[in-house]
VONU-898003 format. One line per 2 residues: number of its first residue (from 1); their letters; for each residue z, x, y of C-alpha. Coordinates in Angstrom, 1 decimal. Layout:
REM VONU-898003
NUM = A = Z X Y; ...
***
This chain:
REM VONU-898003
1 = MK = -83.7 147.8 -160.5; -81.5 150.8 -159.9
3 = QI = -79.1 151.5 -157.0; -79.2 155.2 -156.1
5 = IY = -77.8 157.4 -153.4; -80.6 159.7 -152.1
7 = EI = -80.3 162.7 -149.7; -82.8 163.1 -146.9
9 = ID = -84.5 166.5 -147.3; -87.3 166.2 -144.8
11 = TR = -88.6 164.0 -141.9; -91.8 164.2 -140.0
13 = QL = -93.4 162.1 -137.2; -97.0 161.4 -138.1
15 = TE = -98.0 159.3 -135.0; -96.3 157.8 -132.0
17 = TV = -94.7 155.0 -134.3; -95.2 156.2 -137.9
19 = FE = -92.8 158.5 -139.6; -92.5 160.2 -143.0
21 = MK = -89.2 160.6 -144.9; -88.6 162.6 -148.1
23 = LR = -85.6 161.8 -150.2; -84.1 163.7 -153.2
25 = GD = -82.7 161.8 -156.1; -83.6 160.0 -159.3
27 = VS = -87.2 158.7 -159.2; -87.6 157.8 -162.8
29 = GI = -89.2 154.5 -163.6; -90.8 154.0 -160.2
31 = KC = -94.4 152.8 -160.3; -97.4 152.7 -157.9
33 = GQ = -97.2 149.7 -155.6; -93.4 149.2 -156.0
35 = FV = -91.0 149.3 -153.1; -87.5 150.4 -152.3
37 = NL = -84.8 148.6 -150.3; -82.7 150.7 -148.0
39 = LI = -79.2 150.0 -146.8; -79.0 150.9 -143.1
41 = DG = -75.5 151.3 -141.5; -74.7 148.4 -139.1
43 = LY = -77.4 146.1 -140.5; -76.8 143.2 -142.9
45 = LR = -80.1 143.0 -144.7; -81.7 146.0 -146.5
47 = RP = -85.1 147.2 -145.3; -88.0 147.1 -147.8
49 = IS = -90.3 150.2 -147.7; -93.3 150.8 -149.9
51 = VC = -93.3 153.9 -152.1; -95.8 156.5 -150.8
53 = DL = -95.4 159.4 -153.2; -93.3 160.8 -156.1
55 = NG = -93.1 164.5 -156.7; -90.5 166.0 -159.1
57 = DT = -87.2 164.5 -157.9; -88.6 163.7 -154.4
59 = LT = -89.4 160.2 -153.2; -91.7 160.0 -150.1
61 = LV = -91.6 157.0 -147.7; -93.9 156.4 -144.8
63 = YK = -93.0 153.7 -142.4; -93.7 152.3 -138.9
65 = VV = -91.0 151.7 -136.3; -91.1 148.0 -135.7
67 = GK = -87.4 147.0 -135.3; -83.8 148.1 -135.4
69 = GT = -83.8 149.2 -139.0; -86.9 151.4 -138.9
71 = QK = -85.8 152.7 -135.5; -82.5 153.8 -137.0
73 = MS = -84.4 155.4 -139.9; -86.5 157.4 -137.4
75 = EM = -83.3 158.9 -136.0; -81.8 160.0 -139.3
77 = KV = -81.4 163.7 -140.0; -81.9 166.0 -143.0
79 = GE = -78.7 166.0 -145.1; -77.8 162.3 -144.5
81 = KL = -77.4 160.0 -147.5; -79.1 156.6 -148.1
83 = DV = -78.1 153.8 -150.4; -81.4 152.7 -152.0
85 = LT = -82.4 150.0 -154.5; -85.5 151.3 -156.5
87 = QL = -88.0 149.9 -159.0; -88.5 146.7 -157.0
89 = GN = -91.6 144.6 -157.4; -94.3 144.6 -160.1
91 = GY = -96.5 147.4 -158.8; -100.2 148.0 -159.5
93 = DL = -101.8 147.9 -162.9; -103.9 151.1 -162.9
95 = SL = -105.3 150.5 -166.4; -107.8 148.0 -164.9
97 = SG = -109.4 150.5 -162.5; -112.6 151.4 -164.4
99 = KS = -114.3 154.7 -163.6; -114.8 154.4 -159.9
101 = PL = -112.0 152.4 -158.2; -111.9 151.7 -154.5
103 = LI = -108.6 151.9 -152.6; -108.3 150.0 -149.2
105 = GG = -105.3 150.5 -146.9; -104.8 149.1 -143.4
107 = GV = -102.2 150.5 -141.0; -98.8 150.6 -142.8
109 = GV = -100.7 149.4 -145.9; -102.0 153.0 -146.3
111 = PP = -98.9 154.7 -147.8; -98.8 152.8 -151.2
113 = MF = -102.5 153.8 -151.7; -101.5 157.4 -151.8
115 = LC = -99.6 157.4 -155.1; -102.3 155.1 -156.6
117 = AK = -105.0 157.7 -155.6; -102.9 160.5 -157.0
119 = RL = -102.4 158.8 -160.3; -106.0 157.6 -160.6
121 = IG = -107.5 161.0 -159.8; -105.0 162.6 -162.2
123 = GG = -106.5 160.3 -164.8; -110.0 161.5 -164.2
125 = KS = -111.2 158.6 -162.0; -113.6 159.0 -159.1
127 = VT = -111.7 157.5 -156.2; -113.0 156.3 -152.9
129 = VV = -110.4 155.4 -150.2; -111.0 153.3 -147.1
131 = LG = -108.3 153.7 -144.4; -108.3 151.2 -141.5
133 = FN = -106.7 151.7 -138.1; -107.1 150.4 -134.6
135 = TK = -107.6 153.7 -132.8; -107.9 157.4 -133.5
137 = EE = -104.3 158.0 -132.3; -103.0 155.8 -135.1
139 = IF = -104.6 157.7 -138.0; -102.4 159.4 -140.6
141 = YE = -102.7 160.8 -144.1; -106.5 161.3 -144.0
143 = EE = -106.2 165.0 -144.9; -103.6 164.3 -147.6
145 = FK = -106.0 161.9 -149.4; -108.8 164.5 -149.2
147 = KL = -106.5 167.2 -150.7; -106.0 164.9 -153.7
149 = GA = -109.8 164.9 -154.2; -110.6 161.4 -153.0
151 = KV = -113.7 160.5 -151.0; -112.1 159.2 -147.7
153 = IV = -113.7 156.9 -145.2; -111.8 156.0 -142.0
155 = TT = -112.5 153.0 -139.8; -111.2 152.3 -136.3
157 = VD = -111.6 149.0 -134.5; -112.4 150.7 -131.2
159 = GS = -114.9 153.2 -132.7; -112.9 156.2 -131.5
161 = YG = -113.1 157.8 -135.0; -115.1 157.3 -138.2
163 = VK = -116.8 154.0 -138.9; -116.5 151.5 -136.0
165 = GF = -115.0 148.2 -137.1; -112.8 147.0 -139.9
167 = VI = -112.4 148.1 -143.5; -114.9 145.6 -144.7
169 = DA = -117.6 147.3 -142.6; -117.1 150.4 -144.7
171 = MK = -116.9 148.4 -148.0; -120.2 146.6 -147.8
173 = DL = -122.4 149.6 -148.9; -120.0 151.0 -151.5
175 = EY = -120.2 150.6 -155.3; -117.0 150.4 -157.2
177 = TY = -115.6 149.2 -160.5; -112.3 147.6 -159.2
179 = FY = -110.2 147.8 -156.1; -106.6 148.0 -154.9
181 = TC = -105.5 147.1 -151.4; -102.5 146.8 -149.1
183 = GP = -102.3 145.8 -145.5; -101.8 142.9 -143.1
185 = EP = -102.8 139.4 -144.4; -105.9 139.0 -142.2
187 = ML = -107.3 142.2 -143.6; -106.4 141.2 -147.2
189 = KA = -108.2 137.9 -146.7; -111.3 139.7 -145.3
191 = VY = -111.3 142.1 -148.3; -111.0 139.1 -150.7
193 = NA = -114.1 137.5 -149.2; -116.1 140.8 -149.0
195 = SK = -115.2 142.2 -152.4; -117.7 142.5 -155.2
197 = TS = -115.3 142.9 -158.1; -111.8 141.8 -159.2
199 = GQ = -108.9 143.7 -157.7; -105.2 143.7 -156.8
201 = FS = -103.6 142.8 -153.4; -100.2 144.0 -152.2
203 = FE = -98.7 141.4 -149.8; -96.2 142.0 -147.0
205 = ER = -93.5 139.4 -146.6; -90.1 139.1 -144.9
207 = MG = -87.5 139.6 -147.7; -83.8 138.7 -147.9
209 = CG = -82.5 140.2 -151.2; -85.6 142.1 -152.4
211 = FG = -85.1 141.3 -156.1; -85.9 137.6 -156.5
213 = AC = -82.5 135.9 -156.0; -82.8 134.3 -152.6
215 = MG = -86.3 132.7 -153.0; -87.0 133.6 -149.4
217 = CS = -90.4 135.1 -150.0; -92.0 132.6 -152.3
219 = CK = -95.8 131.9 -152.1; -98.2 129.5 -153.9
221 = TL = -100.6 131.0 -156.5; -103.0 129.5 -159.0
223 = YG = -100.2 129.8 -161.6; -97.4 128.3 -159.5
225 = NK = -95.0 129.7 -157.0; -94.3 133.4 -157.1
227 = RI = -91.7 135.5 -155.4; -93.4 138.3 -153.5
229 = CK = -90.4 140.7 -154.0; -90.1 140.2 -157.8
231 = DG = -93.3 138.6 -159.2; -95.3 140.6 -156.6
233 = PV = -95.8 142.2 -154.1; -99.1 142.7 -156.1
235 = LV = -101.2 139.7 -157.0; -104.6 139.7 -158.8
237 = KE = -107.5 138.4 -156.8; -108.2 135.5 -159.1
239 = EI = -104.7 134.0 -158.7; -104.5 134.1 -154.9
241 = IW = -104.5 130.8 -152.9; -105.0 131.4 -149.2
243 = EK = -103.1 129.1 -146.8; -105.5 127.3 -144.4
***
């Protein structure tokens, strides 16, 4: 874990509620699937945000406005500084991907898939990405994934764009060697049940400290209790126990 002061160098609104923020600073040691914890003025707890991309000395975050913290983030300007804890969580193990990995992102679970796709394609893998949204208006980063060289399939629940339905409706006819996924828990459970191979799941939990001290984000696994912020957020398919 590192504590770093970053400078905001760019901001962009992607949809009505989703924003992109680029920060300049030390990005060494950050892995795919890890997250950062941002200190927001006037708020006690830091806000955890998944790492979307790394490029040179630039860290890209994509987040959805859901409360006071992310609302304040959306109002920040270029040149402002942010106190950030980095290298949090275990991240994805890309060495297990095989030749043709499948990446599945739902809603705000899409951003961490981007750096995974970038790294896997850079390693010569043939990557397919399934992006799930509710409506056409909520879609973001489709073109960014295509520019990386990934095969991209978009699903919308209402059928307003791409495949009508959920991510599992696009998964059923695909062949892949391994998968990586991030999104809301109902989606993750559906992917678990529909998947043909082993894979890795990134879970979203409310966090207090973000580095394993408060035990506020513990969950049961086949190998005992794990802290989502430190031992996760990525868990392997075979260790997951779903709560009934």
